C-alpha positions, 0 to 999 in steps of 0.5 A: 053508344058503345062502338061495335068491335070487329075482326079488324079492330082485333087485328089493329089491337094485336099490332098495337101491342106488337109494335106500340110505336107505330101508328096503325090507324090506317088499317082501320080504313084499308083493312075494312076496305080490303075485307069488304072487297073480298066479301063483295067479290065472293057475293058477286061471283055467286050471283053471277054464277046463278046467271051462268056467268063468270066475273070476267064474262059479266065485265065484258057483257056489261061494258058492251051494254053500257056503250051508247052504240052497242058494240066495242072493239076487243082492244076497247074491251081489254082497256076498259077491263084492265086485262091483256088482249089475249085474255080478252080474246079468250073471254070474247071467244067463250061469249061467242061460243055461248051465243051471248055476243057476236063479232062483226066488221066495222062499217067504216073499216072492215079491219076493225072487228066489233063485239056486240051483244046478242039478245041472250047476252043482253037478257042475262047481263041485265038480269045479273045487273039488276040482282046485283043492284038489289043486293047492293041496295040491301047492303047500304040500307044500314047507312043513312042516306045522308052518310052515303054521298060523303062516303062515296066522296071519300072513297073516290078521293082514295081511289084517285090517289091510289090510281094516280 
């Protein structure tokens, strides 16, 4: 069966012609990961926009939704979302103004403010997440079930190496 060519193959062929002594094989992996990330990010943004969310809003709401006790501090949210405290404060302010989350003093230490989902925030994040999952399942339909876990394992290895 002949291999299907894509835009990355064309880019690789171009670099092989331009720099024939260089091993451009890693581009086959990393350029595809990059293109997948760009296109999936655009797809996610469209899905989230249909639910009235920006990507950062979804990240905050979903972090709280996954939390067993249903509330996180702004610092915890900033750390989990890899953003500054100022960025997180702006996101939380926007979500509070929309009635999707609320702030309350921690019962053990009133100096600590915890952020929790309001019912509408929970409804929206759940609906957006379920739609994203549906799309992800559709995208993975072309990959055999037996090939998925090895793919996940290799991607986990690459991510761990980059994050180290």
